[in-house]
C-alpha positions as CSV (number, residue, x, y, z in Angstrom):
1,M,15.9,9.3,-4.7
2,N,14.1,6.3,-6.2
3,T,10.7,6.8,-7.7
4,Q,8.1,4.1,-7.9
5,V,4.6,4.2,-9.5
6,L,1.8,2.3,-7.7
7,I,-0.9,1.6,-10.3
8,A,-4.4,0.5,-9.5
9,A,-5.6,-1.6,-12.5
10,M,-8.2,-4.1,-13.5
11,N,-8.4,-7.1,-15.8
12,Q,-4.9,-6.7,-17.3
13,N,-4.1,-9.8,-19.4
14,D,-0.5,-9.0,-20.3
15,H,2.2,-6.4,-19.5
16,S,1.3,-3.9,-22.3
17,L,0.1,-1.4,-19.7
18,L,3.7,-0.4,-18.9
19,E,4.3,0.9,-22.5
20,K,0.8,2.3,-22.7
21,M,1.3,4.4,-19.6
22,N,4.9,5.4,-20.5
23,I,6.3,4.0,-17.3
24,Q,10.0,5.1,-16.9
25,S,10.6,4.1,-13.3
26,D,10.1,1.2,-10.9
27,A,6.4,0.2,-10.6
28,I,3.9,-2.0,-8.8
29,I,0.8,-2.9,-10.7
30,G,-2.2,-3.9,-8.5
31,N,-4.2,-5.9,-11.1
32,Q,-7.6,-6.9,-9.7
33,T,-8.6,-9.8,-11.9
34,N,-9.9,-13.4,-11.6
35,Y,-6.8,-15.2,-10.5
36,N,-3.9,-14.9,-7.9
37,K,-0.4,-14.6,-9.1
38,I,2.6,-12.4,-8.4
39,E,5.0,-11.6,-11.2
40,K,8.4,-9.8,-10.9
41,F,10.6,-8.8,-13.8
42,I,12.8,-6.0,-15.3
43,Y,11.3,-3.6,-17.8
44,N,13.7,-1.2,-19.6
45,G,16.0,-1.4,-16.6
46,H,13.3,-0.9,-14.0
47,S,11.9,-3.3,-11.4
48,I,8.3,-4.2,-12.0
49,T,5.9,-6.2,-9.9
50,Y,2.4,-7.3,-11.0
51,L,0.1,-8.2,-8.1
52,N,-2.7,-10.2,-9.8
53,F,-5.3,-10.8,-7.1
54,D,-8.9,-12.1,-7.3
55,E,-10.5,-9.3,-5.3
56,R,-12.2,-5.9,-5.6
57,G,-11.9,-2.5,-4.1
58,V,-9.7,0.4,-5.0
59,G,-8.6,1.1,-1.4
60,L,-7.6,-2.6,-1.0
61,N,-5.8,-2.4,-4.4
62,R,-3.8,0.6,-3.5
63,N,-2.9,-0.8,0.0
64,N,-1.6,-4.0,-1.6
65,S,0.9,-2.0,-3.6
66,L,1.7,0.5,-0.8
67,M,2.5,-2.1,1.8
68,R,5.0,-3.6,-0.7
69,A,6.4,-0.3,-2.0
70,N,10.2,0.2,-1.5
71,G,10.7,3.4,-3.5
72,D,11.7,6.6,-1.8
73,I,8.9,8.5,-3.6
74,C,5.7,6.7,-4.5
75,L,3.2,8.0,-7.1
76,F,-0.4,6.7,-7.0
77,A,-1.8,6.0,-10.5
78,D,-4.8,4.6,-12.3
79,D,-4.6,2.5,-15.5
80,D,-6.1,5.3,-17.7
81,M,-3.1,7.6,-17.4
82,V,-0.1,8.3,-19.6
83,Y,2.9,9.8,-17.9
84,V,4.9,12.6,-19.6
85,D,8.5,11.7,-20.5
86,D,10.1,13.6,-17.7
87,Y,7.8,12.8,-14.9
88,V,10.5,11.2,-12.8
89,E,12.7,14.3,-13.0
90,K,9.7,16.6,-12.3
91,V,8.8,14.7,-9.1
92,K,12.5,14.5,-8.0
93,K,13.1,18.3,-8.5
94,S,9.8,19.2,-6.7
95,F,10.8,17.3,-3.6
96,E,14.2,18.9,-3.7
97,K,12.5,22.3,-4.0
98,F,10.2,21.5,-1.1
99,P,12.4,19.3,1.2
100,K,9.9,19.5,4.1
101,A,7.1,18.1,1.9
102,D,5.8,14.7,2.8
103,I,3.3,14.8,-0.1
104,I,3.3,16.8,-3.3
105,V,0.2,17.2,-5.6
106,F,0.6,17.7,-9.3
107,N,-1.6,18.5,-12.3
108,L,-3.1,16.1,-14.7
109,K,-3.8,16.9,-18.4
110,E,-7.4,16.4,-19.5
111,K,-9.1,17.0,-22.9
112,K,-12.0,18.4,-21.1
113,P,-10.7,19.8,-17.8
114,S,-12.8,18.9,-14.8
115,R,-10.2,18.8,-12.0
116,Y,-8.9,21.7,-10.1
117,I,-5.8,23.1,-11.9
118,I,-2.9,24.2,-9.8
119,K,-1.6,27.5,-11.1
120,R,1.0,28.3,-8.4
121,P,2.9,26.5,-5.7
122,M,0.9,26.4,-2.5
123,R,0.5,24.6,0.8
124,I,-2.4,22.2,1.2
125,G,-4.4,22.2,4.4
126,R,-7.8,21.5,5.9
127,L,-9.6,24.0,3.7
128,N,-8.5,22.8,0.3
129,Y,-7.4,19.2,0.4
130,L,-10.8,17.8,-0.7
131,R,-10.3,19.0,-4.3
132,F,-7.4,16.6,-5.0
133,G,-7.5,12.9,-5.9
134,A,-5.0,10.1,-5.3
135,A,-3.9,9.8,-9.0
136,R,-2.1,13.2,-8.9
137,I,-0.1,12.8,-5.7
138,A,3.4,11.7,-4.8
139,V,4.3,10.7,-1.3
140,K,7.5,10.1,0.7
141,N,7.2,6.4,1.4
142,S,8.9,6.7,4.8
143,S,6.5,9.4,6.0
144,I,3.5,7.3,5.1
145,K,4.8,4.1,6.6
146,Y,6.1,5.7,9.8
147,N,2.7,7.2,10.4
148,T,0.9,4.0,9.4
149,I,-1.4,5.7,6.9
150,Y,-3.3,3.6,4.4
151,F,-6.4,3.8,2.3
152,N,-9.8,3.2,3.9
153,Q,-11.1,0.0,2.3
154,C,-14.8,0.8,2.8
155,F,-14.7,3.8,0.4
156,G,-14.0,4.0,-3.3
157,G,-14.8,2.0,-6.4
158,G,-15.7,-1.6,-5.7
159,T,-16.8,-0.9,-2.1
160,E,-20.0,-0.1,-0.3
161,H,-19.4,3.7,-0.5
162,C,-18.6,4.5,-4.1
163,H,-16.0,7.3,-3.7
164,G,-13.9,9.2,-1.2
165,E,-11.0,6.9,-0.3
166,D,-8.4,9.5,-1.5
167,N,-10.1,12.3,0.4
168,I,-9.9,10.2,3.6
169,F,-6.3,9.4,2.9
170,L,-5.3,13.1,2.6
171,C,-7.3,13.9,5.7
172,E,-5.5,11.3,7.7
173,C,-2.2,12.7,6.4
174,L,-3.1,16.1,7.7
175,K,-4.3,14.7,11.0
176,K,-0.9,13.0,11.5
177,G,0.9,16.3,10.8
178,L,2.2,15.5,7.3
179,K,3.1,18.5,5.1
180,I,1.3,18.7,1.8
181,Y,2.3,21.0,-1.1
182,A,0.9,21.5,-4.6
183,V,2.9,22.5,-7.7
184,P,1.8,23.7,-11.1
185,L,3.5,20.9,-13.0
186,Y,1.8,18.3,-15.3
187,I,3.0,14.7,-14.8
188,A,0.5,12.7,-16.8
189,E,-2.5,12.9,-19.1
190,L,-5.8,11.1,-18.6
191,T,-6.8,9.1,-21.6
192,E,-10.5,9.1,-20.6
193,E,-10.9,5.8,-22.5
194,R,-13.0,3.9,-20.0
195,E,-16.2,4.6,-18.1
196,S,-15.8,5.2,-14.4
197,T,-16.4,2.1,-12.3
198,W,-18.2,4.1,-9.6
199,N,-19.5,7.4,-11.0
200,K,-23.0,6.8,-12.2
201,G,-24.0,10.4,-11.9
202,Y,-25.4,12.5,-9.0
203,D,-28.1,10.1,-7.9
204,N,-29.4,9.4,-4.4
205,K,-26.6,6.9,-3.7
206,Y,-23.9,9.4,-4.6
207,F,-25.4,12.0,-2.1
208,R,-25.7,9.4,0.6
209,D,-22.1,8.3,0.1
210,Q,-21.0,11.9,0.2
211,G,-22.7,12.2,3.5
212,Y,-21.0,9.1,4.8
213,L,-17.7,10.4,3.6
214,Y,-18.0,13.7,5.5
215,K,-19.1,11.8,8.6
216,K,-16.0,9.7,8.3
217,I,-13.8,12.8,7.9
218,S,-15.4,14.6,10.9
219,R,-18.0,13.4,13.3
220,K,-18.2,16.9,14.7
221,F,-18.5,19.0,11.6
222,W,-19.9,16.5,9.0
223,R,-23.2,18.3,8.7
224,L,-21.4,21.6,8.1
225,L,-19.3,19.9,5.4
226,C,-22.5,18.6,3.7
227,L,-24.0,22.1,3.9
228,Q,-21.0,23.8,2.2
229,D,-20.9,21.1,-0.5
230,A,-24.6,21.5,-1.2
231,M,-24.5,25.3,-1.4
232,R,-21.3,25.4,-3.5
233,H,-22.2,22.7,-6.0
234,Q,-26.0,23.1,-6.5
235,K,-25.4,24.2,-10.2
236,L,-23.2,21.1,-10.8
237,Y,-25.7,18.8,-9.1
238,D,-28.6,20.6,-10.8
239,L,-30.6,20.6,-7.6
240,H,-31.5,23.1,-5.0
241,W,-29.0,23.1,-2.1
242,I,-31.7,22.2,0.5
243,S,-32.7,19.1,-1.4
244,I,-29.0,18.1,-1.8
245,Y,-28.4,18.7,1.9
246,K,-31.3,16.5,2.9
247,K,-30.1,13.7,0.6
248,M,-26.7,13.8,2.2
249,T,-27.8,13.9,5.8
250,R,-30.8,11.5,5.7
């Protein structure tokens, strides 16, 4: 079972990212920069490809790597992560433990935890998939390719709608019948060394984009999704839920 990391990066001028992220497997680095060049080489016995493209958009970036991926298991990553030494073994054993899984979600270490922490193995479905981002998931390459699932290129950093490409990706996986599991294992740590390229706070654009995201996920229930978001997160957003809901649905 070959593991391959698909890294979404920007403005990398050399290959130091591999050591910085503690890459111990094959990897494809989608490096959005100001020139076009593909580099292939061996790093510590592993096959590495740098896709240096003069373009923007995290969905496009991840798709460029995904369409070229040849690993049995692919991990999506960002360039501000450092993998633990045994991440390859953890991923391999998790898929052996859950052989029916098409996708497995892992934990990420944070100095100030803000993401949902998985405390026990569980199945991921329509009621809880929205809490997980792309940088913590591993997928069976064959399952994704067979079902022609890719990232939406109109959502996420560098696009018209600033976030949500990973939510749409997991939603499409569930719609196609893929089985998603979560395990309480940490595979990487976030360095938190750079400012988000898209998260500028909970402003009007954020709420409008959240509404567009829910409409993309479900034309039938998007207003209900907006409502539950507004009511559940009004303390986080520091606004009354009615005001939040109106901003999302206007």
